[in-house]
VEXLO-908624 format. One record per residue: residue number from 1; residue in three letters; x, z negated, y of N, C-alpha, C, O in turn. Coordinates in steps of 0.05 Angstrom, whole numbers. Layout:
N
{NUM, Ala, {X, Z, Y}, {X, Z, Y}, {X, Z, Y}, {X, Z, Y}}
...
REM end
This chain:
149
{1, Met, {-82, 645, -558}, {-54, 642, -554}, {-49, 612, -550}, {-60, 600, -531}}
{2, Pro, {-32, 600, -566}, {-27, 571, -563}, {-10, 565, -539}, {8, 581, -531}}
{3, Arg, {-15, 542, -526}, {1, 534, -503}, {27, 521, -513}, {27, 507, -533}}
{4, Ser, {48, 526, -498}, {73, 515, -506}, {78, 488, -493}, {93, 471, -504}}
{5, Arg, {66, 483, -470}, {69, 458, -456}, {42, 447, -449}, {23, 462, -443}}
{6, Pro, {39, 419, -448}, {14, 408, -440}, {9, 412, -410}, {28, 416, -395}}
{7, Leu, {-16, 412, -402}, {-23, 416, -374}, {-29, 389, -361}, {-39, 370, -374}}
{8, Leu, {-23, 386, -335}, {-30, 362, -320}, {-60, 362, -317}, {-72, 382, -312}}
{9, Ser, {-72, 338, -319}, {-100, 336, -315}, {-108, 338, -286}, {-91, 335, -268}}
{10, Leu, {-133, 344, -281}, {-143, 347, -254}, {-141, 321, -239}, {-135, 321, -215}}
{11, Arg, {-145, 299, -253}, {-143, 272, -240}, {-114, 267, -231}, {-110, 256, -209}}
{12, Val, {-94, 274, -247}, {-66, 270, -239}, {-60, 287, -215}, {-47, 278, -196}}
{13, Leu, {-69, 312, -216}, {-64, 330, -193}, {-76, 320, -168}, {-64, 321, -146}}
{14, Gly, {-101, 309, -170}, {-114, 298, -146}, {-99, 274, -135}, {-97, 271, -111}}
{15, Ala, {-88, 258, -153}, {-73, 234, -144}, {-47, 243, -130}, {-37, 229, -113}}
{16, Leu, {-36, 266, -139}, {-12, 276, -126}, {-18, 291, -100}, {1, 299, -86}}
{17, Gly, {-43, 294, -94}, {-50, 308, -69}, {-49, 338, -72}, {-48, 353, -52}}
{18, Leu, {-50, 348, -97}, {-49, 377, -102}, {-77, 388, -106}, {-96, 373, -111}}
{19, Arg, {-79, 414, -104}, {-105, 427, -110}, {-110, 425, -139}, {-92, 418, -155}}
{20, Ser, {-134, 430, -147}, {-143, 426, -174}, {-137, 449, -193}, {-152, 453, -213}}
{21, Glu, {-117, 465, -188}, {-109, 486, -206}, {-91, 473, -227}, {-78, 453, -222}}
{22, Arg, {-91, 485, -251}, {-75, 473, -272}, {-46, 483, -270}, {-41, 507, -266}}
{23, Val, {-27, 465, -273}, {1, 471, -272}, {15, 460, -297}, {11, 437, -303}}
{24, Pro, {31, 476, -311}, {45, 465, -334}, {63, 442, -327}, {77, 443, -306}}
{25, Val, {64, 422, -344}, {82, 399, -340}, {111, 409, -342}, {116, 427, -358}}
{26, Gly, {128, 398, -326}, {156, 406, -327}, {164, 424, -305}, {188, 430, -302}}
{27, Lys, {146, 433, -289}, {153, 450, -267}, {167, 433, -246}, {159, 410, -241}}
{28, Thr, {187, 444, -233}, {201, 429, -213}, {184, 429, -187}, {165, 443, -185}}
{29, Gly, {192, 412, -168}, {178, 410, -143}, {176, 437, -129}, {156, 443, -117}}
{30, Glu, {198, 452, -129}, {199, 477, -115}, {179, 497, -129}, {165, 511, -115}}
{31, Glu, {180, 498, -156}, {162, 515, -170}, {133, 507, -165}, {115, 524, -162}}
{32, Arg, {128, 481, -163}, {101, 472, -158}, {92, 480, -130}, {69, 488, -127}}
{33, Asn, {109, 478, -111}, {102, 486, -83}, {96, 516, -82}, {78, 525, -68}}
{34, Ile, {110, 532, -98}, {105, 561, -98}, {78, 566, -111}, {62, 582, -101}}
{35, Leu, {72, 552, -133}, {46, 556, -147}, {23, 544, -131}, {2, 556, -129}}
{36, Met, {27, 520, -121}, {4, 505, -110}, {5, 502, -80}, {-16, 495, -68}}
{37, Gly, {26, 506, -67}, {29, 501, -38}, {38, 472, -34}, {35, 456, -52}}
{38, Pro, {49, 466, -11}, {60, 439, -6}, {37, 418, -5}, {14, 425, 1}}
{39, Lys, {44, 393, -12}, {25, 371, -11}, {17, 366, 18}, {34, 368, 37}}
{40, Lys, {-8, 359, 22}, {-17, 351, 49}, {-10, 322, 53}, {-15, 305, 36}}
{41, Val, {1, 316, 77}, {8, 289, 84}, {-14, 277, 100}, {-23, 289, 120}}
{42, Lys, {-23, 253, 92}, {-45, 240, 107}, {-33, 227, 133}, {-11, 217, 133}}
{43, Asp, {-49, 227, 154}, {-41, 214, 178}, {-52, 185, 177}, {-75, 181, 183}}
{44, Ser, {-35, 167, 169}, {-44, 139, 165}, {-50, 125, 191}, {-64, 105, 192}}
{45, Thr, {-39, 135, 213}, {-45, 123, 239}, {-74, 124, 246}, {-86, 105, 256}}
{46, Lys, {-86, 147, 241}, {-115, 151, 247}, {-131, 132, 229}, {-151, 120, 238}}
{47, Glu, {-124, 130, 203}, {-138, 113, 185}, {-136, 83, 194}, {-155, 68, 192}}
{48, Phe, {-112, 76, 203}, {-107, 48, 212}, {-124, 42, 236}, {-136, 21, 238}}
{49, Glu, {-125, 60, 256}, {-140, 56, 280}, {-170, 55, 273}, {-185, 39, 286}}
{50, Lys, {-179, 71, 254}, {-207, 70, 246}, {-214, 43, 233}, {-235, 32, 239}}
{51, Ala, {-196, 33, 216}, {-200, 7, 204}, {-200, -15, 224}, {-216, -34, 222}}
{52, Leu, {-183, -13, 244}, {-182, -33, 266}, {-208, -33, 282}, {-218, -55, 289}}
{53, Ala, {-219, -10, 287}, {-244, -8, 302}, {-267, -20, 286}, {-285, -32, 298}}
{54, Leu, {-266, -17, 260}, {-287, -28, 243}, {-284, -58, 238}, {-302, -71, 228}}
{55, Lys, {-260, -70, 245}, {-255, -98, 240}, {-276, -116, 253}, {-284, -136, 242}}
{56, Gly, {-285, -109, 277}, {-305, -124, 291}, {-332, -121, 278}, {-350, -139, 281}}
{57, Asp, {-337, -100, 263}, {-363, -94, 251}, {-365, -105, 222}, {-386, -102, 210}}
{58, Arg, {-343, -116, 212}, {-344, -124, 183}, {-362, -148, 178}, {-365, -165, 195}}
{59, Lys, {-373, -148, 154}, {-390, -170, 146}, {-376, -187, 126}, {-363, -177, 107}}
{60, Tyr, {-377, -213, 130}, {-364, -232, 112}, {-383, -241, 90}, {-406, -247, 95}}
{61, Val, {-374, -240, 65}, {-389, -250, 42}, {-375, -275, 33}, {-353, -274, 23}}
{62, Leu, {-389, -297, 36}, {-378, -324, 30}, {-395, -338, 9}, {-419, -336, 9}}
{63, Arg, {-381, -352, -9}, {-394, -369, -29}, {-383, -397, -26}, {-358, -401, -27}}
{64, Leu, {-400, -417, -24}, {-392, -445, -22}, {-401, -459, -47}, {-425, -461, -52}}
{65, Tyr, {-382, -468, -63}, {-388, -483, -88}, {-388, -513, -81}, {-368, -523, -71}}
{66, Val, {-410, -526, -88}, {-413, -555, -82}, {-423, -569, -107}, {-431, -557, -127}}
{67, Thr, {-422, -596, -106}, {-432, -613, -128}, {-455, -629, -118}, {-451, -652, -108}}
{68, Gly, {-479, -619, -121}, {-503, -634, -113}, {-503, -641, -84}, {-496, -625, -67}}
{69, Thr, {-512, -665, -78}, {-515, -674, -50}, {-495, -697, -44}, {-502, -716, -30}}
{70, Thr, {-471, -694, -54}, {-450, -714, -48}, {-443, -712, -19}, {-447, -692, -6}}
{71, Pro, {-432, -734, -7}, {-425, -733, 21}, {-406, -710, 29}, {-409, -697, 49}}
{72, Lys, {-386, -704, 11}, {-367, -682, 17}, {-381, -655, 16}, {-375, -637, 32}}
{73, Ser, {-400, -652, -2}, {-415, -627, -5}, {-432, -623, 20}, {-433, -601, 31}}
{74, Val, {-447, -644, 28}, {-464, -642, 52}, {-447, -635, 76}, {-455, -619, 93}}
{75, Ser, {-424, -649, 79}, {-407, -644, 102}, {-396, -615, 101}, {-395, -602, 122}}
{76, Ala, {-388, -605, 78}, {-378, -578, 76}, {-399, -557, 84}, {-394, -538, 98}}
{77, Ile, {-424, -562, 74}, {-446, -543, 81}, {-451, -543, 111}, {-453, -522, 124}}
{78, Arg, {-452, -567, 123}, {-456, -570, 152}, {-434, -556, 167}, {-439, -541, 186}}
{79, Asn, {-409, -561, 160}, {-386, -550, 175}, {-384, -520, 172}, {-379, -507, 192}}
{80, Ile, {-388, -509, 149}, {-385, -480, 146}, {-408, -466, 159}, {-404, -444, 170}}
{81, Arg, {-432, -477, 159}, {-454, -464, 174}, {-449, -465, 204}, {-455, -445, 218}}
{82, Lys, {-438, -486, 214}, {-431, -488, 242}, {-410, -467, 250}, {-412, -454, 270}}
{83, Ile, {-389, -465, 233}, {-368, -445, 238}, {-380, -417, 238}, {-374, -401, 256}}
{84, Cys, {-396, -411, 218}, {-407, -384, 216}, {-426, -378, 239}, {-425, -356, 250}}
{85, Asp, {-443, -397, 247}, {-461, -392, 269}, {-447, -389, 296}, {-455, -372, 312}}
{86, Glu, {-425, -404, 300}, {-411, -402, 325}, {-393, -378, 327}, {-391, -366, 348}}
{87, His, {-379, -372, 306}, {-358, -352, 307}, {-364, -325, 294}, {-355, -304, 304}}
{88, Leu, {-380, -325, 273}, {-386, -300, 259}, {-412, -287, 269}, {-417, -264, 264}}
{89, Lys, {-429, -303, 282}, {-453, -294, 295}, {-469, -273, 279}, {-473, -250, 288}}
{90, Gly, {-478, -281, 255}, {-496, -264, 240}, {-482, -243, 222}, {-495, -230, 207}}
{91, Ala, {-456, -241, 225}, {-441, -221, 209}, {-431, -233, 183}, {-408, -229, 176}}
{92, Tyr, {-448, -248, 170}, {-439, -262, 145}, {-463, -266, 127}, {-486, -267, 135}}
{93, Asp, {-457, -268, 101}, {-475, -276, 80}, {-463, -301, 68}, {-442, -299, 55}}
{94, Leu, {-477, -323, 70}, {-467, -349, 58}, {-485, -356, 35}, {-509, -359, 39}}
{95, Glu, {-473, -360, 12}, {-488, -368, -12}, {-477, -395, -20}, {-453, -398, -25}}
{96, Val, {-494, -415, -21}, {-486, -442, -29}, {-494, -445, -58}, {-518, -442, -66}}
{97, Ile, {-475, -452, -75}, {-479, -454, -104}, {-473, -483, -113}, {-451, -493, -109}}
{98, Asp, {-493, -495, -125}, {-490, -522, -136}, {-480, -518, -165}, {-494, -508, -182}}
{99, Ile, {-455, -528, -171}, {-444, -523, -197}, {-457, -540, -219}, {-454, -535, -242}}
{100, Tyr, {-472, -561, -211}, {-488, -576, -231}, {-511, -559, -241}, {-518, -561, -265}}
{101, Gln, {-522, -542, -224}, {-545, -526, -232}, {-536, -499, -244}, {-550, -487, -260}}
{102, Gln, {-513, -488, -235}, {-503, -462, -244}, {-474, -464, -252}, {-457, -453, -239}}
{103, Pro, {-467, -479, -274}, {-439, -483, -281}, {-425, -457, -290}, {-401, -455, -287}}
{104, Met, {-440, -437, -300}, {-427, -412, -309}, {-416, -396, -285}, {-395, -382, -288}}
{105, Leu, {-428, -398, -262}, {-417, -384, -238}, {-391, -396, -230}, {-372, -382, -223}}
{106, Ala, {-389, -423, -231}, {-364, -436, -225}, {-342, -429, -245}, {-319, -425, -238}}
{107, Lys, {-350, -428, -270}, {-330, -421, -291}, {-320, -392, -288}, {-297, -387, -291}}
{108, Gly, {-339, -374, -281}, {-331, -346, -277}, {-312, -342, -254}, {-295, -324, -255}}
{109, Glu, {-315, -358, -233}, {-297, -356, -210}, {-273, -375, -211}, {-257, -376, -193}}
{110, Gln, {-271, -389, -234}, {-249, -408, -239}, {-247, -429, -217}, {-225, -434, -206}}
{111, Ile, {-269, -441, -211}, {-270, -463, -191}, {-261, -489, -205}, {-273, -497, -224}}
{112, Ile, {-240, -501, -194}, {-230, -525, -207}, {-233, -550, -189}, {-229, -572, -198}}
{113, Ala, {-240, -546, -164}, {-244, -568, -145}, {-267, -561, -127}, {-272, -537, -121}}
{114, Val, {-282, -580, -119}, {-305, -575, -101}, {-305, -595, -78}, {-294, -618, -82}}
{115, Pro, {-315, -589, -55}, {-326, -563, -47}, {-304, -542, -44}, {-282, -547, -35}}
{116, Thr, {-311, -517, -52}, {-293, -494, -50}, {-308, -471, -36}, {-330, -464, -45}}
{117, Leu, {-296, -460, -16}, {-307, -437, -3}, {-292, -412, -12}, {-267, -412, -12}}
{118, Leu, {-306, -392, -21}, {-294, -367, -31}, {-301, -345, -12}, {-325, -339, -8}}
{119, Lys, {-281, -332, 0}, {-286, -309, 17}, {-283, -284, -1}, {-260, -277, -8}}
{120, Lys, {-305, -272, -8}, {-305, -248, -25}, {-298, -223, -10}, {-282, -207, -19}}
{121, Leu, {-311, -219, 13}, {-306, -196, 30}, {-304, -205, 59}, {-317, -225, 66}}
{122, Pro, {-289, -192, 75}, {-271, -170, 70}, {-247, -180, 54}, {-239, -203, 56}}
{123, Leu, {-235, -162, 39}, {-211, -169, 23}, {-188, -176, 42}, {-188, -167, 65}}
{124, Pro, {-170, -192, 34}, {-165, -204, 8}, {-182, -228, 3}, {-191, -241, 22}}
{125, Leu, {-187, -233, -23}, {-202, -256, -31}, {-187, -282, -23}, {-163, -283, -27}}
{126, Arg, {-201, -301, -12}, {-188, -326, -4}, {-205, -350, -13}, {-229, -348, -16}}
{127, Arg, {-192, -372, -18}, {-205, -397, -26}, {-197, -420, -7}, {-174, -422, 1}}
{128, Phe, {-217, -436, 0}, {-213, -459, 17}, {-225, -483, 2}, {-248, -482, -7}}
{129, Ile, {-209, -504, -1}, {-219, -528, -15}, {-220, -551, 5}, {-202, -556, 21}}
{130, Gly, {-242, -566, 4}, {-246, -589, 22}, {-272, -588, 36}, {-290, -572, 29}}
{131, Asp, {-275, -605, 57}, {-301, -607, 70}, {-304, -588, 94}, {-323, -590, 109}}
{132, Met, {-286, -569, 97}, {-287, -548, 117}, {-287, -559, 146}, {-298, -546, 164}}
{133, Ser, {-274, -582, 150}, {-275, -594, 176}, {-253, -582, 195}, {-255, -585, 219}}
{134, Asn, {-232, -569, 184}, {-211, -558, 200}, {-219, -529, 208}, {-212, -510, 194}}
{135, Thr, {-233, -527, 230}, {-244, -502, 239}, {-223, -481, 243}, {-226, -458, 235}}
{136, Glu, {-201, -488, 256}, {-179, -469, 262}, {-168, -457, 237}, {-163, -433, 235}}
{137, Gln, {-163, -474, 217}, {-152, -464, 192}, {-171, -446, 177}, {-163, -426, 165}}
{138, Ile, {-197, -452, 178}, {-217, -435, 165}, {-218, -408, 179}, {-219, -387, 165}}
{139, Leu, {-218, -408, 205}, {-219, -383, 220}, {-194, -366, 215}, {-196, -342, 213}}
{140, Leu, {-171, -379, 214}, {-146, -365, 208}, {-147, -353, 180}, {-139, -330, 176}}
{141, Gly, {-158, -368, 161}, {-160, -358, 133}, {-180, -336, 130}, {-177, -319, 113}}
{142, Leu, {-200, -335, 147}, {-220, -314, 147}, {-210, -289, 162}, {-224, -269, 164}}
{143, Asp, {-185, -290, 173}, {-174, -269, 189}, {-190, -264, 214}, {-192, -241, 224}}
{144, Phe, {-202, -285, 224}, {-219, -282, 248}, {-203, -289, 273}, {-209, -279, 295}}
{145, Arg, {-182, -305, 270}, {-166, -313, 293}, {-137, -309, 286}, {-129, -314, 263}}
{146, Ala, {-121, -300, 305}, {-92, -295, 301}, {-77, -321, 299}, {-85, -342, 311}}
{147, Lys, {-56, -321, 283}, {-39, -344, 280}, {-24, -350, 306}, {-13, -332, 318}}
{148, Lys, {-23, -376, 313}, {-9, -384, 338}, {21, -383, 332}, {30, -392, 311}}
{149, Lys, {36, -373, 352}, {66, -372, 349}, {79, -394, 363}, {104, -396, 363}}
REM end
């Protein structure tokens, strides 16, 4: 027996928060509720509190792009290591990349100025350019310290 209407895929139904039964496209919301039952509403407050509790446990993934052993590169390495050791206390992975030795990594990340610090995780991705001497601004950008009002 040929179908007269296409069916919603299981992926679409899952995204809508519905059970994985097939429902013909074109059904109204009321008909869908009769067939499938009402959508379950997530309690985002619990998810938010859980994320806040994990905030202290998060690990920072940082990449510092430098150019050899120039004074600014050496200063940036020294400053970011000091910031990480004092404030992140082992909850970080710092990778120092010399773009003279690995230019393809810099090209892939679209690095146009050095030294550049890239915060990969936790999201959002952030970039810091310079010798990393402004500790307060780096901590603020890492979401480690609240903005002063």
